[in-house]
NULUMBA-825716 format. One record per residue (C-alpha): residue number from 1; residue in one letter; x, y, z. Coordinates in nm, 4 decimals, padded with zeros to 6 digits. Example, Ala and Ser with C-alpha at 12.3 -4.5 7.8 and 13.67 -1.06 7.14 Angstrom:
// NULUMBA-825716
resi / resn / xx / yy / zz
1 / A / 01.2300 / -00.4500 / 00.7800
2 / S / 01.3670 / -00.1060 / 00.7140
//
This chain:
// NULUMBA-825716
resi / resn / xx / yy / zz
1 / M / 16.8598 / -01.4698 / -03.7634
2 / T / 16.7700 / -01.7113 / -03.4837
3 / A / 16.4284 / -01.7597 / -03.3235
4 / T / 16.3626 / -01.9135 / -02.9836
5 / L / 16.0993 / -02.1756 / -03.0655
6 / L / 16.0389 / -02.3593 / -02.7424
7 / P / 16.0971 / -02.3291 / -02.3669
8 / A / 16.3747 / -02.5429 / -02.2272
9 / P / 16.2270 / -02.8946 / -02.1944
10 / K / 16.2897 / -03.1348 / -01.9108
11 / A / 16.6022 / -03.3342 / -01.9886
12 / Q / 16.5462 / -03.7055 / -02.0532
13 / P / 16.8741 / -03.8512 / -02.1810
14 / I / 16.8182 / -04.0938 / -02.4637
15 / T / 16.8294 / -04.4681 / -02.3936
16 / L / 16.7702 / -04.6826 / -02.7001
17 / R / 16.5545 / -04.9928 / -02.6995
18 / P / 16.7142 / -05.3077 / -02.8470
19 / Y / 16.5401 / -05.2724 / -03.1851
20 / Q / 16.6399 / -04.9061 / -03.2040
21 / V / 17.0025 / -05.0076 / -03.1511
22 / E / 16.9576 / -05.2582 / -03.4349
23 / A / 16.8144 / -04.9840 / -03.6571
24 / V / 17.1097 / -04.7510 / -03.5932
25 / N / 17.3597 / -05.0309 / -03.6570
26 / A / 17.1766 / -05.1281 / -03.9767
27 / V / 17.2073 / -04.7713 / -04.1056
28 / Y / 17.5802 / -04.7661 / -04.0397
29 / S / 17.6281 / -05.1088 / -04.2029
30 / H / 17.4377 / -04.9902 / -04.5093
31 / L / 17.6431 / -04.6715 / -04.5383
32 / R / 17.9649 / -04.8715 / -04.5135
33 / Q / 17.8704 / -05.1470 / -04.7560
34 / R / 17.6556 / -04.9716 / -05.0198
35 / D / 17.6677 / -04.6459 / -05.2112
36 / D / 17.2912 / -04.5780 / -05.2197
37 / N / 17.0421 / -04.4352 / -04.9696
38 / P / 16.8832 / -04.6458 / -04.6905
39 / C / 16.5392 / -04.6304 / -04.5292
40 / V / 16.4474 / -04.7296 / -04.1725
41 / V / 16.0928 / -04.8575 / -04.1094
42 / I / 15.9631 / -04.8372 / -03.7504
43 / P / 15.5877 / -04.8434 / -03.6715
44 / T / 15.3955 / -04.5436 / -03.5432
45 / A / 15.4740 / -04.4974 / -03.1707
46 / G / 15.7793 / -04.7223 / -03.2092
47 / G / 16.0174 / -04.4284 / -03.1700
48 / K / 16.1915 / -04.3024 / -03.4825
49 / T / 16.3161 / -03.9855 / -03.3129
50 / P / 16.5490 / -04.1699 / -03.0686
51 / V / 16.7078 / -04.3336 / -03.3731
52 / M / 16.7573 / -03.9927 / -03.5355
53 / A / 16.8921 / -03.8483 / -03.2096
54 / S / 17.1415 / -04.1322 / -03.1715
55 / I / 17.2670 / -04.0899 / -03.5274
56 / C / 17.2973 / -03.7134 / -03.4741
57 / R / 17.4947 / -03.7679 / -03.1538
58 / D / 17.7369 / -04.0058 / -03.3270
59 / V / 17.7888 / -03.7797 / -03.6279
60 / V / 17.8474 / -03.4686 / -03.4180
61 / G / 18.0200 / -03.6196 / -03.1140
62 / K / 18.2250 / -03.9042 / -03.2589
63 / W / 18.2951 / -03.7891 / -03.6140
64 / N / 18.2787 / -03.4083 / -03.5828
65 / G / 18.0289 / -03.3966 / -03.8697
66 / R / 17.7026 / -03.2178 / -03.9501
67 / V / 17.3476 / -03.3490 / -03.9917
68 / L / 17.0447 / -03.2002 / -04.1666
69 / I / 16.6944 / -03.3213 / -04.0758
70 / L / 16.4362 / -03.2412 / -04.3434
71 / A / 16.0568 / -03.2371 / -04.3282
72 / H / 15.7928 / -03.0608 / -04.5347
73 / V / 15.5434 / -02.9487 / -04.2666
74 / K / 15.6365 / -02.6870 / -04.0052
75 / E / 15.4541 / -02.8729 / -03.7273
76 / L / 15.6777 / -03.1744 / -03.7905
77 / L / 15.9851 / -02.9512 / -03.7837
78 / A / 15.8956 / -02.7942 / -03.4500
79 / Q / 15.8077 / -03.1358 / -03.3081
80 / A / 16.1316 / -03.2934 / -03.4327
81 / A / 16.3389 / -03.0125 / -03.2805
82 / E / 16.1508 / -03.0333 / -02.9488
83 / K / 16.1879 / -03.4113 / -02.9255
84 / L / 16.5588 / -03.3935 / -03.0077
85 / H / 16.6060 / -03.1418 / -02.7257
86 / I / 16.4193 / -03.3693 / -02.4838
87 / M / 16.5764 / -03.7004 / -02.5841
88 / A / 16.9310 / -03.5737 / -02.6309
89 / P / 16.9721 / -03.2726 / -02.3999
90 / D / 17.3494 / -03.2851 / -02.4461
91 / L / 17.2881 / -03.1858 / -02.8094
92 / S / 17.0581 / -02.8912 / -02.7313
93 / S / 17.3194 / -02.6246 / -02.7926
94 / K / 17.4051 / -02.7868 / -03.1255
95 / I / 17.0531 / -02.7850 / -03.2761
96 / G / 16.9319 / -02.5084 / -03.5054
97 / V / 16.6160 / -02.4590 / -03.7142
98 / Y / 16.5823 / -02.3206 / -04.0668
99 / S / 16.2179 / -02.2598 / -04.1547
100 / A / 16.0313 / -01.9620 / -04.2945
101 / G / 15.7117 / -02.0793 / -04.1238
102 / L / 15.8861 / -02.0895 / -03.7858
103 / K / 16.0691 / -01.7592 / -03.8495
104 / S / 16.4110 / -01.9095 / -03.7884
105 / R / 16.7192 / -01.9023 / -04.0128
106 / D / 16.9913 / -02.0978 / -03.8313
107 / T / 17.2783 / -02.2002 / -04.0600
108 / S / 17.5839 / -02.2652 / -03.8438
109 / H / 17.4750 / -02.5375 / -03.5991
110 / P / 17.6078 / -02.8946 / -03.6339
111 / I / 17.2464 / -03.0183 / -03.6458
112 / I / 16.9913 / -02.8285 / -03.8547
113 / V / 16.6195 / -02.9110 / -03.8656
114 / A / 16.4796 / -02.7571 / -04.1847
115 / G / 16.1749 / -02.7257 / -04.4045
116 / I / 16.2427 / -02.8393 / -04.7583
117 / Q / 16.0444 / -02.5473 / -04.9028
118 / S / 16.2731 / -02.3058 / -04.7182
119 / V / 16.6086 / -02.4615 / -04.8070
120 / Y / 16.5795 / -02.6475 / -05.1361
121 / R / 16.7667 / -02.3708 / -05.3204
122 / R / 16.9977 / -02.2852 / -05.0292
123 / A / 17.2304 / -02.5840 / -04.9970
124 / A / 17.5385 / -02.3678 / -05.0457
125 / E / 17.4191 / -02.1246 / -04.7775
126 / L / 17.3744 / -02.4097 / -04.5281
127 / D / 17.7204 / -02.5414 / -04.6197
128 / H / 17.8659 / -02.8888 / -04.5636
129 / F / 17.6532 / -03.1816 / -04.4373
130 / D / 17.7617 / -03.5424 / -04.3897
131 / L / 17.4151 / -03.6940 / -04.3468
132 / I / 17.0660 / -03.5812 / -04.4465
133 / L / 16.7742 / -03.7424 / -04.2604
134 / I / 16.4187 / -03.7264 / -04.3969
135 / D / 16.1555 / -03.7673 / -04.1269
136 / E / 15.8191 / -03.9204 / -04.2327
137 / A / 15.9801 / -04.0042 / -04.5659
138 / H / 15.6599 / -04.1515 / -04.7109
139 / L / 15.5117 / -03.8008 / -04.7128
140 / I / 15.7449 / -03.6834 / -04.9862
141 / P / 15.4957 / -03.6313 / -05.2710
142 / S / 15.6026 / -03.7530 / -05.6133
143 / S / 15.5382 / -03.4015 / -05.7409
144 / G / 15.7565 / -03.2634 / -05.4610
145 / E / 16.0578 / -03.4860 / -05.5129
146 / G / 16.1966 / -03.2152 / -05.7375
147 / M / 16.2721 / -02.9959 / -05.4347
148 / Y / 16.4499 / -03.2802 / -05.2572
149 / R / 16.6445 / -03.3719 / -05.5701
150 / T / 16.7407 / -03.0088 / -05.6267
151 / F / 16.8665 / -02.9771 / -05.2707
152 / L / 17.0476 / -03.3125 / -05.2757
153 / T / 17.2240 / -03.2268 / -05.6035
154 / D / 17.3454 / -02.8959 / -05.4624
155 / A / 17.4379 / -03.0562 / -05.1278
156 / K / 17.6534 / -03.3071 / -05.3179
157 / A / 17.8264 / -03.0179 / -05.4911
158 / V / 17.9260 / -02.8951 / -05.1431
159 / N / 18.0108 / -03.2452 / -05.0154
160 / P / 18.0191 / -03.5264 / -05.2760
161 / N / 18.0076 / -03.7849 / -04.9959
162 / V / 17.6836 / -03.6681 / -04.8321
163 / R / 17.4317 / -03.9501 / -04.7761
164 / L / 17.0530 / -03.9526 / -04.7470
165 / I / 16.8571 / -04.1573 / -04.4892
166 / G / 16.4784 / -04.1912 / -04.4741
167 / L / 16.2665 / -04.2822 / -04.1715
168 / T / 15.9012 / -04.3843 / -04.1905
169 / A / 15.6345 / -04.6149 / -04.0511
170 / T / 15.4918 / -04.6858 / -04.3969
171 / P / 15.7501 / -04.7295 / -04.6766
172 / Y / 15.4990 / -04.6861 / -04.9570
173 / R / 15.2542 / -04.4407 / -05.1112
174 / M / 14.8954 / -04.5390 / -05.1827
175 / T / 14.9194 / -04.4053 / -05.5384
176 / T / 15.2714 / -04.4927 / -05.6523
177 / G / 15.3783 / -04.7890 / -05.4389
178 / M / 15.7079 / -04.8387 / -05.2517
179 / I / 15.9163 / -04.5305 / -05.1781
180 / C / 16.2407 / -04.7259 / -05.2279
181 / G / 16.3705 / -04.8160 / -05.5727
182 / P / 16.6607 / -04.7804 / -05.8189
183 / K / 16.8806 / -04.4723 / -05.7783
184 / D / 16.7724 / -04.3262 / -06.1110
185 / E / 16.4054 / -04.3497 / -06.0059
186 / K / 16.3831 / -04.2974 / -05.6285
187 / L / 16.5489 / -04.0816 / -05.3644
188 / L / 16.5599 / -04.3779 / -05.1241
189 / N / 16.6820 / -04.7109 / -05.2521
190 / H / 16.6755 / -04.9893 / -04.9928
191 / V / 16.5014 / -05.0694 / -04.6618
192 / C / 16.7989 / -05.1400 / -04.4377
193 / Y / 16.5929 / -05.2132 / -04.1267
194 / E / 16.2280 / -05.2907 / -04.0529
195 / V / 16.0450 / -05.3961 / -03.7388
196 / G / 15.6758 / -05.4859 / -03.7344
197 / V / 15.3816 / -05.3740 / -03.5226
198 / K / 15.3081 / -05.7255 / -03.3928
199 / E / 15.6690 / -05.7711 / -03.2880
200 / L / 15.6655 / -05.4502 / -03.0818
201 / I / 15.3288 / -05.5391 / -02.9262
202 / V / 15.4635 / -05.8812 / -02.8194
203 / Q / 15.7737 / -05.7137 / -02.6748
204 / G / 15.5548 / -05.4717 / -02.4800
205 / Y / 15.6645 / -05.1523 / -02.6530
206 / I / 15.3329 / -05.0755 / -02.8258
207 / C / 14.9845 / -05.1131 / -02.6764
208 / P / 14.7615 / -05.3709 / -02.8480
209 / L / 14.4765 / -05.2074 / -03.0351
210 / K / 14.1230 / -05.3040 / -02.9405
211 / S / 13.8653 / -05.2289 / -03.2083
212 / K / 13.5056 / -05.1856 / -03.0929
213 / A / 13.2204 / -05.1606 / -03.3423
214 / G / 12.9479 / -04.9064 / -03.2669
215 / R / 12.6061 / -05.0227 / -03.1532
216 / H / 12.4302 / -04.7908 / -03.3981
217 / K / 12.4855 / -04.9479 / -03.7403
218 / I / 12.5113 / -04.7383 / -04.0556
219 / D / 12.4500 / -04.8265 / -04.4187
220 / T / 12.7488 / -04.7329 / -04.6371
221 / S / 12.6226 / -04.9064 / -04.9504
222 / N / 12.5244 / -04.5781 / -05.1179
223 / L / 12.8640 / -04.4112 / -05.0735
224 / H / 13.0646 / -04.3485 / -05.3910
225 / I / 13.4387 / -04.3716 / -05.4436
226 / R / 13.6519 / -04.1107 / -05.6199
227 / G / 14.0282 / -04.1490 / -05.6605
228 / G / 14.0299 / -04.4564 / -05.4387
229 / E / 13.8608 / -04.2770 / -05.1479
230 / F / 13.5030 / -04.2298 / -05.0331
231 / I / 13.3670 / -03.8891 / -05.1331
232 / A / 13.4155 / -03.6748 / -04.8222
233 / G / 13.0873 / -03.4830 / -04.8505
234 / E / 12.8857 / -03.8026 / -04.8742
235 / V / 13.0629 / -03.9522 / -04.5733
236 / E / 12.9972 / -03.6438 / -04.3609
237 / A / 12.6305 / -03.6330 / -04.4652
238 / L / 12.5967 / -03.9978 / -04.3615
239 / M / 12.7833 / -03.9652 / -04.0309
240 / D / 12.6381 / -03.6304 / -03.9218
241 / D / 12.3042 / -03.7816 / -03.8209
242 / D / 12.1877 / -03.6646 / -03.4793
243 / S / 12.0877 / -04.0070 / -03.3490
244 / L / 12.4167 / -04.1566 / -03.4702
245 / V / 12.6259 / -03.8767 / -03.3180
246 / R / 12.4456 / -03.9019 / -02.9843
247 / S / 12.4827 / -04.2805 / -02.9816
248 / A / 12.8537 / -04.2548 / -03.0648
249 / C / 12.9137 / -03.9923 / -02.7952
250 / R / 12.7398 / -04.2095 / -02.5362
251 / E / 12.9643 / -04.5010 / -02.6276
252 / I / 13.2760 / -04.2861 / -02.6278
253 / M / 13.1975 / -04.1694 / -02.2742
254 / E / 13.1234 / -04.5244 / -02.1608
255 / H / 13.4473 / -04.6640 / -02.3009
256 / T / 13.6590 / -04.3784 / -02.1650
257 / Q / 13.5270 / -04.3381 / -01.8104
258 / N / 13.8678 / -04.4305 / -01.6703
259 / R / 14.0709 / -04.2555 / -01.9401
260 / S / 14.2224 / -03.9092 / -01.9203
261 / S / 14.2874 / -03.8196 / -02.2873
262 / V / 14.0670 / -03.9086 / -02.5831
263 / L / 14.1301 / -03.8140 / -02.9464
264 / I / 13.8251 / -03.8153 / -03.1770
265 / F / 13.8278 / -03.8098 / -03.5575
266 / A / 13.5284 / -03.6640 / -03.7388
267 / A / 13.4167 / -03.6900 / -04.1006
268 / G / 13.3918 / -03.3125 / -04.1545
269 / V / 13.3775 / -02.9754 / -03.9834
270 / Q / 13.0024 / -02.9778 / -03.9179
271 / H / 13.0226 / -03.3360 / -03.7933
272 / A / 13.3065 / -03.2412 / -03.5568
273 / M / 13.1162 / -02.9418 / -03.4208
274 / H / 12.8127 / -03.1636 / -03.3719
275 / V / 13.0219 / -03.4086 / -03.1660
276 / Q / 13.1678 / -03.1233 / -02.9626
277 / H / 12.8182 / -02.9835 / -02.8970
278 / V / 12.6769 / -03.3188 / -02.7811
279 / L / 12.9708 / -03.3801 / -02.5460
280 / A / 12.9324 / -03.0254 / -02.4087
281 / E / 12.5646 / -03.1006 / -02.3372
282 / R / 12.6899 / -03.3862 / -02.1228
283 / R / 12.9267 / -03.1481 / -01.9412
284 / Q / 13.2385 / -03.2859 / -02.1063
285 / K / 13.5224 / -03.0539 / -02.2077
286 / C / 13.5955 / -03.1109 / -02.5768
287 / G / 13.8323 / -02.9097 / -02.7933
288 / F / 13.7998 / -02.8788 / -03.1702
289 / I / 14.0527 / -02.8131 / -03.4458
290 / C / 14.0422 / -02.8379 / -03.8235
291 / G / 14.2514 / -02.7165 / -04.1143
292 / Q / 14.1001 / -02.3695 / -04.0894
293 / T / 14.1742 / -02.3252 / -03.7181
294 / L / 14.4062 / -02.0270 / -03.6699
295 / P / 14.7625 / -02.1253 / -03.5676
296 / F / 14.7513 / -01.9586 / -03.2248
297 / A / 14.4126 / -02.1186 / -03.1478
298 / R / 14.5383 / -02.4596 / -03.2608
299 / A / 14.8502 / -02.4311 / -03.0447
300 / E / 14.6462 / -02.3253 / -02.7402
301 / T / 14.3942 / -02.6079 / -02.7849
302 / L / 14.6667 / -02.8706 / -02.8307
303 / Q / 14.8459 / -02.7462 / -02.5201
304 / R / 14.5256 / -02.7677 / -02.3154
305 / F / 14.4744 / -03.1233 / -02.4418
306 / K / 14.8313 / -03.2299 / -02.3677
307 / N / 14.8347 / -03.0801 / -02.0179
308 / G / 14.5055 / -03.2484 / -01.9247
309 / D / 14.2707 / -02.9487 / -01.9229
310 / L / 14.0737 / -03.1053 / -02.2105
311 / K / 13.9805 / -03.4719 / -02.1867
312 / Y / 13.8371 / -03.4854 / -02.5395
313 / L / 13.9736 / -03.3379 / -02.8610
314 / V / 13.7876 / -03.3745 / -03.1902
315 / N / 13.9670 / -03.2996 / -03.5176
316 / V / 13.9166 / -03.3195 / -03.8925
317 / N / 14.2175 / -03.4463 / -04.0931
318 / V / 14.4681 / -03.2549 / -03.8803
319 / L / 14.6102 / -03.4756 / -03.6040
320 / T / 14.7298 / -03.7527 / -03.8302
321 / T / 15.0853 / -03.8182 / -03.9495
322 / G / 15.3527 / -03.7057 / -03.7071
323 / F / 15.1203 / -03.5912 / -03.4290
324 / D / 15.2743 / -03.6899 / -03.0992
325 / A / 15.0743 / -03.6885 / -02.7744
326 / P / 15.1989 / -03.9506 / -02.5243
327 / N / 14.9148 / -03.8588 / -02.2889
328 / I / 14.6615 / -04.0335 / -02.5149
//
């Protein structure tokens, strides 16, 4: 069964930046010289998808092989498939999606983008792969490695020479440390290429960040920490103060007078709705999404934000890893 996920995007043939070329070459050198699994580290907004697209093109076009791209969140799957179509339009007819959440069960394409939950027991059904790419590899939870290991074991039964490649901006987990390690302990074993944020800023590929402290100061001394993080309820209670919200919204509007797209992060649902309400009072269009927002409403709001109908979008722990909005 095949589902049509996205309208045909505008073709923008892929052209790699110098460091992306280096990343691709480093992967190939690793695969030739070592028998373990490499990891590529490129900062957020540095462009990991062009690297994946280039590898896919080589495997399919030059070596007549097959590639599987794995992720564990359906939004990342849809985004990866869309970006591959845009960046490598010559591969569009070769890309399929296997995901229960996206209601698609493609199995025969040379390039398959799949959700690990949907395929981890279906390696034989998907048949032979030469390379498996894991997007946002740092998101593989330690407790979820079992699914990846199960799939990789079965994929090796189909093709003993299949290799695994990880891509991430952060090659570590806050709780368990580096995601690369010995083969008997980790899925990924060695960082074959890494480029830093400062390097890409100097080269002009990433905008320099400018941090601005708020005028209205808050006292965080009474917040408590649980599991290495501030307790969410306490943070929201502190931040959701009317005078603080109004002060912050004033500053946001001041700083963004000449901006077209502004993404706002709130400490909780009530805090986010408070921000949205204050901006609406000031006749500013502001969308809102959180984890409980229904899928169709989320998709509609994101589309309005990306096409410029909404200048402001406030969210709570949703638009984080993997969210791509070049208009911001």
